[in-house]
DRENPA-3360 file (N, C-alpha, C; in nm, 2 decimals, always signed):
BEGIN
1 = MSREFSLK = -2.89/-3.07/+4.17/-2.99/-3.01/+4.06/-2.94/-3.02/+3.95 ~ -3.02/-3.11/+3.86/-2.99/-3.14/+3.70/-3.03/-2.97/+3.64 ~ -2.94/-2.91/+3.52/-2.96/-2.84/+3.46/-3.09/-2.79/+3.41 ~ -3.17/-2.87/+3.38/-3.30/-2.89/+3.29/-3.40/-2.89/+3.41 ~ -3.39/-2.91/+3.52/-3.50/-2.87/+3.62/-3.46/-2.73/+3.67 ~ -3.30/-2.68/+3.66/-3.30/-2.56/+3.68/-3.34/-2.43/+3.59 ~ -3.34/-2.51/+3.49/-3.42/-2.40/+3.39/-3.57/-2.37/+3.41 ~ -3.60/-2.49/+3.44/-3.80/-2.49/+3.43/-3.82/-2.43/+3.57;
9 = AARLGAIV = -3.72/-2.44/+3.67/-3.80/-2.36/+3.80/-3.77/-2.19/+3.76 ~ -3.64/-2.17/+3.72/-3.64/-2.04/+3.67/-3.74/-1.99/+3.60 ~ -3.80/-2.06/+3.44/-3.90/-2.00/+3.40/-4.02/-1.98/+3.46 ~ -4.06/-2.08/+3.60/-4.19/-2.08/+3.68/-4.15/-1.96/+3.76 ~ -4.03/-1.90/+3.79/-4.03/-1.80/+3.88/-4.02/-1.68/+3.80 ~ -4.04/-1.66/+3.70/-4.01/-1.53/+3.62/-4.20/-1.55/+3.60 ~ -4.26/-1.63/+3.57/-4.43/-1.63/+3.56/-4.46/-1.58/+3.67 ~ -4.44/-1.64/+3.80/-4.48/-1.61/+3.93/-4.44/-1.45/+3.95;
17 = AACAMIGA = -4.34/-1.42/+3.90/-4.30/-1.27/+3.97/-4.40/-1.15/+3.86 ~ -4.42/-1.17/+3.75/-4.55/-1.11/+3.67/-4.64/-1.14/+3.71 ~ -4.72/-1.26/+3.77/-4.82/-1.24/+3.85/-4.84/-1.17/+3.91 ~ -4.74/-1.16/+4.00/-4.76/-1.07/+4.12/-4.77/-0.93/+4.11 ~ -4.72/-0.90/+3.99/-4.71/-0.75/+3.96/-4.82/-0.69/+3.90 ~ -4.87/-0.79/+3.83/-5.03/-0.75/+3.76/-5.15/-0.78/+3.86 ~ -5.13/-0.86/+3.93/-5.24/-0.92/+4.03/-5.29/-1.02/+3.97 ~ -5.41/-1.00/+3.91/-5.45/-1.12/+3.82/-5.40/-1.15/+3.69;
25 = CSSVKSMF = -5.34/-1.25/+3.66/-5.29/-1.30/+3.55/-5.38/-1.34/+3.45 ~ -5.49/-1.39/+3.46/-5.61/-1.46/+3.40/-5.74/-1.33/+3.38 ~ -5.80/-1.34/+3.25/-5.91/-1.29/+3.28/-6.05/-1.40/+3.30 ~ -6.11/-1.36/+3.34/-6.25/-1.46/+3.42/-6.32/-1.51/+3.27 ~ -6.30/-1.47/+3.19/-6.30/-1.55/+3.03/-6.25/-1.67/+3.02 ~ -6.10/-1.66/+3.02/-6.02/-1.76/+2.98/-6.02/-1.86/+3.10 ~ -6.03/-1.82/+3.20/-6.04/-1.93/+3.34/-6.18/-2.02/+3.34 ~ -6.26/-1.94/+3.36/-6.38/-1.92/+3.39/-6.47/-2.03/+3.28;
33 = GESDTPPA = -6.43/-1.97/+3.14/-6.48/-2.02/+3.04/-6.65/-1.90/+3.04 ~ -6.64/-1.82/+3.07/-6.74/-1.74/+3.09/-6.69/-1.59/+3.08 ~ -6.82/-1.51/+3.05/-6.74/-1.33/+3.01/-6.76/-1.27/+3.15 ~ -6.72/-1.14/+3.16/-6.72/-1.06/+3.30/-6.83/-1.04/+3.33 ~ -6.92/-1.04/+3.24/-7.06/-0.98/+3.22/-7.17/-1.00/+3.32 ~ -7.17/-0.92/+3.46/-7.25/-0.98/+3.54/-7.40/-1.04/+3.50 ~ -7.42/-1.15/+3.60/-7.56/-1.25/+3.56/-7.71/-1.14/+3.56 ~ -7.77/-1.18/+3.45/-7.90/-1.09/+3.45/-8.00/-1.13/+3.57;
41 = AASGAAGT = -8.06/-1.04/+3.60/-8.16/-1.04/+3.73/-8.24/-1.16/+3.69 ~ -8.32/-1.20/+3.80/-8.36/-1.36/+3.76/-8.54/-1.29/+3.71 ~ -8.58/-1.38/+3.61/-8.71/-1.36/+3.55/-8.81/-1.41/+3.64 ~ -8.95/-1.36/+3.60/-9.04/-1.43/+3.66/-9.10/-1.36/+3.75 ~ -9.20/-1.40/+3.82/-9.29/-1.28/+3.91/-9.20/-1.31/+4.06 ~ -9.15/-1.35/+4.08/-9.10/-1.40/+4.20/-8.97/-1.32/+4.21 ~ -8.87/-1.34/+4.09/-8.76/-1.26/+4.04/-8.81/-1.12/+4.09 ~ -8.88/-1.06/+3.98/-8.94/-0.89/+3.97/-8.98/-0.86/+4.10;
49 = AAAASEPA = -9.05/-0.96/+4.20/-9.08/-0.91/+4.31/-8.98/-0.87/+4.43 ~ -8.86/-0.95/+4.39/-8.73/-0.94/+4.51/-8.67/-0.85/+4.47 ~ -8.66/-0.85/+4.34/-8.58/-0.71/+4.31/-8.62/-0.58/+4.34 ~ -8.79/-0.59/+4.31/-8.85/-0.45/+4.36/-8.81/-0.38/+4.51 ~ -8.82/-0.54/+4.59/-8.84/-0.51/+4.75/-8.70/-0.45/+4.79 ~ -8.62/-0.53/+4.72/-8.48/-0.48/+4.79/-8.36/-0.53/+4.64 ~ -8.32/-0.41/+4.57/-8.24/-0.46/+4.48/-8.11/-0.46/+4.49 ~ -8.05/-0.52/+4.40/-7.90/-0.59/+4.42/-7.83/-0.46/+4.41;
57 = PNALDTPC = -7.68/-0.43/+4.47/-7.59/-0.37/+4.42/-7.61/-0.35/+4.27 ~ -7.56/-0.24/+4.21/-7.48/-0.25/+4.09/-7.37/-0.30/+4.04 ~ -7.32/-0.43/+3.99/-7.21/-0.49/+3.98/-7.12/-0.41/+3.92 ~ -7.17/-0.25/+3.84/-7.06/-0.19/+3.76/-6.99/-0.10/+3.84 ~ -7.06/-0.01/+3.93/-7.07/+0.05/+4.06/-7.02/-0.03/+4.18 ~ -7.00/-0.16/+4.20/-6.94/-0.24/+4.29/-6.77/-0.25/+4.27 ~ -6.67/-0.22/+4.35/-6.50/-0.26/+4.32/-6.52/-0.40/+4.35 ~ -6.43/-0.49/+4.27/-6.42/-0.60/+4.29/-6.29/-0.60/+4.35;
65 = PDITVRHG = -6.27/-0.66/+4.43/-6.14/-0.70/+4.53/-6.02/-0.71/+4.40 ~ -5.90/-0.67/+4.40/-5.81/-0.70/+4.37/-5.75/-0.90/+4.42 ~ -5.69/-0.98/+4.29/-5.65/-1.08/+4.36/-5.52/-1.08/+4.32 ~ -5.42/-1.13/+4.39/-5.27/-1.14/+4.39/-5.23/-1.25/+4.48 ~ -5.11/-1.29/+4.45/-5.02/-1.42/+4.52/-4.97/-1.34/+4.65 ~ -4.98/-1.37/+4.79/-4.90/-1.34/+4.89/-4.77/-1.35/+4.88 ~ -4.68/-1.25/+4.93/-4.54/-1.23/+4.92/-4.48/-1.32/+5.04 ~ -4.39/-1.40/+4.96/-4.34/-1.51/+5.00/-4.41/-1.66/+5.03;
73 = AATLTIGK = -4.53/-1.68/+4.95/-4.63/-1.78/+4.96/-4.65/-1.84/+4.82 ~ -4.57/-1.78/+4.71/-4.57/-1.80/+4.53/-4.53/-1.92/+4.52 ~ -4.45/-2.00/+4.65/-4.36/-2.17/+4.58/-4.38/-2.29/+4.70 ~ -4.44/-2.34/+4.65/-4.42/-2.48/+4.78/-4.34/-2.59/+4.74 ~ -4.24/-2.61/+4.86/-4.13/-2.70/+4.84/-4.16/-2.84/+4.92 ~ -4.15/-2.97/+4.86/-4.17/-3.07/+4.93/-4.06/-3.18/+4.93 ~ -3.99/-3.23/+5.01/-3.88/-3.27/+5.03/-3.91/-3.44/+5.11 ~ -3.79/-3.50/+5.10/-3.73/-3.62/+5.17/-3.78/-3.61/+5.33;
81 = TQKDGEVA = -3.67/-3.50/+5.34/-3.69/-3.45/+5.47/-3.71/-3.30/+5.50 ~ -3.75/-3.24/+5.57/-3.81/-3.07/+5.58/-3.79/-3.03/+5.71 ~ -3.80/-2.93/+5.72/-3.74/-2.84/+5.86/-3.77/-2.69/+5.84 ~ -3.84/-2.64/+5.90/-3.91/-2.49/+5.88/-3.90/-2.45/+5.76 ~ -3.95/-2.52/+5.66/-3.98/-2.51/+5.47/-3.87/-2.50/+5.42 ~ -3.75/-2.56/+5.46/-3.61/-2.54/+5.40/-3.61/-2.70/+5.34 ~ -3.57/-2.72/+5.23/-3.53/-2.88/+5.16/-3.40/-2.82/+5.11 ~ -3.30/-2.93/+5.11/-3.22/-2.97/+5.04/-3.17/-2.99/+4.88;
89 = AMDLRYQG = -3.11/-2.94/+4.81/-3.16/-2.92/+4.65/-3.17/-3.06/+4.64 ~ -3.10/-3.16/+4.68/-3.09/-3.29/+4.58/-3.20/-3.37/+4.69 ~ -3.30/-3.34/+4.79/-3.40/-3.40/+4.86/-3.51/-3.39/+4.82 ~ -3.51/-3.24/+4.69/-3.66/-3.20/+4.66/-3.71/-3.31/+4.59 ~ -3.87/-3.34/+4.64/-3.94/-3.41/+4.57/-4.03/-3.37/+4.47 ~ -4.08/-3.23/+4.52/-4.20/-3.14/+4.41/-4.15/-3.05/+4.47 ~ -4.17/-2.95/+4.36/-4.19/-2.79/+4.39/-4.32/-2.76/+4.29 ~ -4.39/-2.69/+4.42/-4.51/-2.60/+4.33/-4.52/-2.45/+4.34;
97 = TIVNLARD = -4.58/-2.42/+4.23/-4.56/-2.28/+4.15/-4.71/-2.20/+4.15 ~ -4.77/-2.12/+4.18/-4.94/-2.06/+4.11/-4.85/-1.98/+4.01 ~ -4.94/-2.02/+3.90/-4.89/-1.95/+3.75/-5.01/-1.83/+3.69 ~ -5.14/-1.87/+3.80/-5.23/-1.81/+3.71/-5.37/-1.78/+3.81 ~ -5.43/-1.66/+3.79/-5.53/-1.62/+3.89/-5.63/-1.55/+3.80 ~ -5.74/-1.57/+3.87/-5.87/-1.50/+3.84/-5.98/-1.48/+3.96 ~ -6.05/-1.36/+3.91/-6.14/-1.35/+3.98/-6.29/-1.30/+3.95 ~ -6.41/-1.32/+3.99/-6.52/-1.27/+3.96/-6.62/-1.25/+4.05;
105 = CHPQANKT = -6.67/-1.15/+4.05/-6.72/-1.06/+4.16/-6.91/-1.05/+4.16 ~ -6.98/-1.09/+4.24/-7.15/-1.09/+4.20/-7.19/-1.05/+4.36 ~ -7.21/-0.92/+4.39/-7.26/-0.83/+4.49/-7.41/-0.87/+4.51 ~ -7.46/-0.94/+4.63/-7.62/-0.97/+4.65/-7.71/-0.86/+4.67 ~ -7.84/-0.91/+4.68/-7.94/-0.84/+4.76/-7.91/-0.81/+4.93 ~ -7.86/-0.91/+4.94/-7.84/-0.93/+5.10/-7.73/-0.86/+5.16 ~ -7.67/-0.79/+5.05/-7.52/-0.69/+5.09/-7.44/-0.78/+5.15 ~ -7.42/-0.87/+5.07/-7.33/-1.00/+5.09/-7.27/-0.98/+4.93;
113 = MTMKVGIE = -7.13/-0.99/+4.93/-7.02/-1.02/+4.82/-7.03/-1.18/+4.82 ~ -7.06/-1.22/+4.67/-7.01/-1.31/+4.63/-6.91/-1.35/+4.53 ~ -6.78/-1.41/+4.57/-6.68/-1.43/+4.45/-6.67/-1.55/+4.41 ~ -6.62/-1.56/+4.30/-6.55/-1.68/+4.20/-6.39/-1.66/+4.24 ~ -6.31/-1.74/+4.27/-6.16/-1.72/+4.28/-6.14/-1.85/+4.21 ~ -6.03/-1.84/+4.09/-5.97/-1.93/+4.03/-5.88/-1.96/+4.05 ~ -5.74/-2.04/+4.04/-5.64/-2.07/+4.07/-5.56/-2.17/+3.98 ~ -5.45/-2.10/+3.89/-5.38/-2.23/+3.85/-5.24/-2.25/+3.89;
121 = GRIITGPA = -5.16/-2.38/+3.89/-5.07/-2.38/+3.95/-4.98/-2.48/+3.89 ~ -4.85/-2.53/+3.87/-4.77/-2.63/+3.85/-4.69/-2.74/+3.97 ~ -4.71/-2.78/+3.91/-4.62/-2.93/+4.04/-4.49/-2.99/+3.93 ~ -4.39/-2.94/+3.98/-4.24/-3.00/+3.91/-4.22/-3.08/+4.00 ~ -4.12/-3.20/+3.91/-4.09/-3.31/+4.01/-3.92/-3.31/+4.00 ~ -3.89/-3.29/+4.12/-3.75/-3.26/+4.21/-3.68/-3.37/+4.14 ~ -3.51/-3.41/+4.16/-3.43/-3.49/+4.19/-3.48/-3.60/+4.28 ~ -3.54/-3.58/+4.39/-3.61/-3.66/+4.45/-3.74/-3.74/+4.41;
129 = GGPGNVDV = -3.78/-3.68/+4.35/-3.93/-3.70/+4.29/-3.96/-3.82/+4.20 ~ -4.08/-3.83/+4.18/-4.12/-3.93/+4.11/-4.30/-3.94/+4.08 ~ -4.33/-4.01/+4.04/-4.47/-4.07/+4.00/-4.56/-4.05/+4.19 ~ -4.68/-4.00/+4.20/-4.75/-4.03/+4.33/-4.84/-3.92/+4.34 ~ -4.88/-3.90/+4.47/-4.98/-3.81/+4.49/-4.92/-3.69/+4.59 ~ -4.97/-3.58/+4.57/-4.95/-3.48/+4.64/-5.07/-3.41/+4.67 ~ -5.09/-3.34/+4.83/-5.17/-3.28/+4.87/-5.11/-3.11/+4.87 ~ -5.22/-3.06/+4.78/-5.13/-2.90/+4.76/-5.22/-2.82/+4.88;
137 = PLRIAVVE = -5.13/-2.74/+4.97/-5.22/-2.66/+5.06/-5.22/-2.50/+5.03 ~ -5.36/-2.49/+4.99/-5.36/-2.35/+4.96/-5.44/-2.24/+5.03 ~ -5.40/-2.15/+5.11/-5.46/-2.05/+5.13/-5.56/-1.90/+5.07 ~ -5.64/-1.92/+5.11/-5.72/-1.76/+5.03/-5.77/-1.69/+5.12 ~ -5.75/-1.58/+5.10/-5.76/-1.51/+5.24/-5.81/-1.35/+5.19 ~ -5.90/-1.28/+5.22/-5.99/-1.17/+5.18/-5.93/-1.07/+5.32 ~ -5.86/-0.94/+5.26/-5.79/-0.87/+5.35/-5.82/-0.73/+5.31 ~ -5.87/-0.67/+5.41/-5.88/-0.51/+5.44/-5.78/-0.43/+5.45;
145 = EGPAPKVV = -5.69/-0.36/+5.34/-5.58/-0.34/+5.36/-5.59/-0.17/+5.44 ~ -5.46/-0.14/+5.46/-5.47/-0.03/+5.55/-5.37/-0.01/+5.62 ~ -5.36/+0.09/+5.71/-5.27/+0.10/+5.84/-5.26/-0.03/+5.96 ~ -5.37/-0.06/+5.98/-5.41/-0.15/+6.04/-5.48/-0.30/+5.96 ~ -5.38/-0.38/+5.87/-5.53/-0.47/+5.79/-5.59/-0.55/+5.88 ~ -5.70/-0.58/+5.79/-5.81/-0.66/+5.86/-5.83/-0.78/+5.80 ~ -5.86/-0.92/+5.84/-5.85/-1.04/+5.78/-6.02/-1.05/+5.76 ~ -6.09/-1.04/+5.65/-6.20/-1.05/+5.66/-6.27/-1.20/+5.66;
153 = LSKLVMIP = -6.15/-1.28/+5.59/-6.23/-1.42/+5.54/-6.09/-1.47/+5.51 ~ -6.08/-1.60/+5.57/-5.96/-1.69/+5.54/-5.98/-1.83/+5.55 ~ -5.93/-1.91/+5.45/-5.97/-2.05/+5.43/-5.86/-2.13/+5.39 ~ -5.85/-2.22/+5.43/-5.75/-2.32/+5.35/-5.80/-2.40/+5.27 ~ -5.74/-2.49/+5.16/-5.82/-2.60/+5.08/-5.68/-2.65/+5.05 ~ -5.71/-2.80/+5.03/-5.64/-2.93/+5.02/-5.68/-2.96/+4.87 ~ -5.57/-2.94/+4.75/-5.57/-2.99/+4.64/-5.51/-3.14/+4.59 ~ -5.57/-3.23/+4.59/-5.52/-3.36/+4.57/-5.48/-3.32/+4.39;
161 = VTVTSDNS = -5.34/-3.38/+4.38/-5.29/-3.36/+4.28/-5.19/-3.49/+4.21 ~ -5.22/-3.54/+4.10/-5.15/-3.67/+4.10/-5.05/-3.62/+4.00 ~ -4.93/-3.68/+4.00/-4.80/-3.67/+3.91/-4.79/-3.81/+3.83 ~ -4.79/-3.76/+3.72/-4.76/-3.89/+3.67/-4.57/-3.84/+3.61 ~ -4.58/-3.97/+3.52/-4.43/-3.97/+3.49/-4.33/-3.85/+3.42 ~ -4.44/-3.78/+3.40/-4.41/-3.64/+3.30/-4.33/-3.55/+3.43 ~ -4.24/-3.46/+3.39/-4.15/-3.37/+3.47/-4.23/-3.27/+3.50 ~ -4.34/-3.25/+3.49/-4.44/-3.17/+3.56/-4.58/-3.17/+3.55;
169 = VSFTHIDN = -4.70/-3.14/+3.60/-4.81/-3.13/+3.62/-4.90/-2.99/+3.64 ~ -4.98/-2.99/+3.55/-5.08/-2.82/+3.59/-5.21/-2.91/+3.69 ~ -5.25/-2.79/+3.77/-5.39/-2.82/+3.83/-5.47/-2.70/+3.88 ~ -5.55/-2.71/+3.85/-5.66/-2.59/+3.84/-5.77/-2.63/+3.99 ~ -5.78/-2.52/+4.07/-5.90/-2.46/+4.16/-5.96/-2.38/+4.16 ~ -6.12/-2.40/+4.16/-6.23/-2.29/+4.12/-6.28/-2.30/+4.24 ~ -6.30/-2.18/+4.31/-6.36/-2.20/+4.48/-6.49/-2.07/+4.42 ~ -6.62/-2.14/+4.44/-6.72/-2.04/+4.41/-6.78/-2.01/+4.55;
177 = DINFPMPA = -6.72/-2.07/+4.66/-6.75/-2.02/+4.78/-6.69/-1.92/+4.85 ~ -6.66/-1.79/+4.80/-6.58/-1.69/+4.88/-6.71/-1.60/+4.92 ~ -6.74/-1.58/+5.04/-6.87/-1.50/+5.06/-6.86/-1.42/+5.17 ~ -6.87/-1.25/+5.17/-6.84/-1.20/+5.29/-6.95/-1.11/+5.30 ~ -6.93/-1.00/+5.40/-7.03/-0.91/+5.44/-6.95/-0.80/+5.35 ~ -7.08/-0.71/+5.29/-7.01/-0.61/+5.23/-6.97/-0.47/+5.31 ~ -6.88/-0.41/+5.30/-6.85/-0.32/+5.40/-6.95/-0.16/+5.37 ~ -6.96/-0.08/+5.44/-7.09/+0.03/+5.45/-7.05/+0.11/+5.36;
185 = SMSTLARY = -6.93/+0.14/+5.29/-6.94/+0.25/+5.20/-6.83/+0.16/+5.09 ~ -6.82/+0.14/+4.96/-6.78/+0.14/+4.87/-6.60/+0.17/+4.85 ~ -6.55/+0.27/+4.92/-6.44/+0.29/+4.92/-6.36/+0.22/+5.01 ~ -6.45/+0.16/+5.11/-6.37/+0.04/+5.22/-6.37/-0.06/+5.15 ~ -6.47/-0.09/+5.08/-6.42/-0.19/+5.01/-6.33/-0.21/+4.87 ~ -6.31/-0.08/+4.83/-6.18/-0.10/+4.72/-6.05/-0.11/+4.79 ~ -6.03/-0.09/+4.92/-5.93/-0.16/+5.01/-5.92/-0.29/+5.03 ~ -6.03/-0.39/+4.97/-6.00/-0.53/+4.99/-5.94/-0.60/+4.89;
193 = VVYVGFDP = -5.85/-0.66/+4.94/-5.76/-0.81/+4.85/-5.75/-0.91/+4.86 ~ -5.77/-0.97/+4.77/-5.80/-1.13/+4.78/-5.66/-1.18/+4.78 ~ -5.59/-1.25/+4.87/-5.45/-1.31/+4.87/-5.45/-1.46/+4.85 ~ -5.37/-1.50/+4.75/-5.39/-1.66/+4.75/-5.22/-1.68/+4.74 ~ -5.20/-1.80/+4.85/-5.08/-1.86/+4.85/-5.05/-1.98/+4.92 ~ -4.97/-2.09/+4.88/-4.93/-2.21/+5.00/-4.92/-2.19/+5.12 ~ -4.96/-2.28/+5.16/-4.96/-2.25/+5.34/-4.95/-2.39/+5.38 ~ -4.82/-2.47/+5.35/-4.78/-2.61/+5.40/-4.79/-2.59/+5.56;
201 = TASQHRPK = -4.74/-2.47/+5.66/-4.74/-2.50/+5.78/-4.90/-2.53/+5.82 ~ -4.99/-2.45/+5.81/-5.16/-2.48/+5.84/-5.19/-2.62/+5.80 ~ -5.16/-2.63/+5.69/-5.19/-2.79/+5.68/-5.13/-2.93/+5.76 ~ -5.00/-2.90/+5.79/-4.95/-2.96/+5.87/-5.00/-2.98/+6.03 ~ -5.05/-2.84/+6.06/-5.09/-2.83/+6.18/-5.27/-2.87/+6.21 ~ -5.34/-2.91/+6.06/-5.47/-2.95/+6.09/-5.48/-3.05/+6.21 ~ -5.62/-3.05/+6.28/-5.64/-3.13/+6.35/-5.67/-3.27/+6.37 ~ -5.60/-3.35/+6.39/-5.64/-3.49/+6.35/-5.75/-3.56/+6.39;
209 = PPPRRKR = -5.83/-3.66/+6.30/-5.96/-3.73/+6.38/-5.91/-3.79/+6.47 ~ -6.00/-3.81/+6.60/-5.99/-3.90/+6.71/-5.98/-4.02/+6.65 ~ -5.86/-4.10/+6.73/-5.87/-4.24/+6.70/-6.00/-4.32/+6.74 ~ -6.01/-4.44/+6.67/-6.13/-4.53/+6.65/-6.12/-4.59/+6.78 ~ -6.24/-4.63/+6.91/-6.22/-4.67/+6.95/-6.27/-4.83/+6.91 ~ -6.14/-4.90/+6.99/-6.18/-5.05/+7.03/-6.29/-5.11/+7.03 ~ -6.35/-5.18/+6.96/-6.44/-5.29/+7.03/-6.45/-5.41/+7.13;
% end
């Protein structure tokens, strides 16, 4: 492995470690291009009537689950040959790293939490890599932490990334569809954590479409 590649990988590893320690490395404003202030209530007669009949929870009093990189899922390695996630150094085609996270919460009147989750990452070209297309498998999971952790929501997303002649390329995924029922108490919601990480095993075992019938 070249010294230049090793130095780049080391720098990215330091960024990932910092992200894991502080949870969300990016503010909502920097990634989503908007402020952390919750949207104003709908205007007009219809909006006023709905708010009066069933007011939405106060966003300022509702905990917004922390977001962090799941332990052991911060790095993606893609090689020419791969077994159990291990890739020989000189067979490494691409290495993916999560470098930035953000989240935004909007509690709804129907007692559902709607979250926007932003993920920024980077793909580095390895010794055996080059220009090409990479499908980056990302797992987003909402977990109620405690003595017996409970998975509230889990979804796999595939992010297509085009690698050019550059040694590295950045990618961004913003998911506006993280929705789950709010628990009965705010103390329970405070235990919720949004975990983000690479999940190559799940992507390899996705069901394949049935073969087309011959006419």
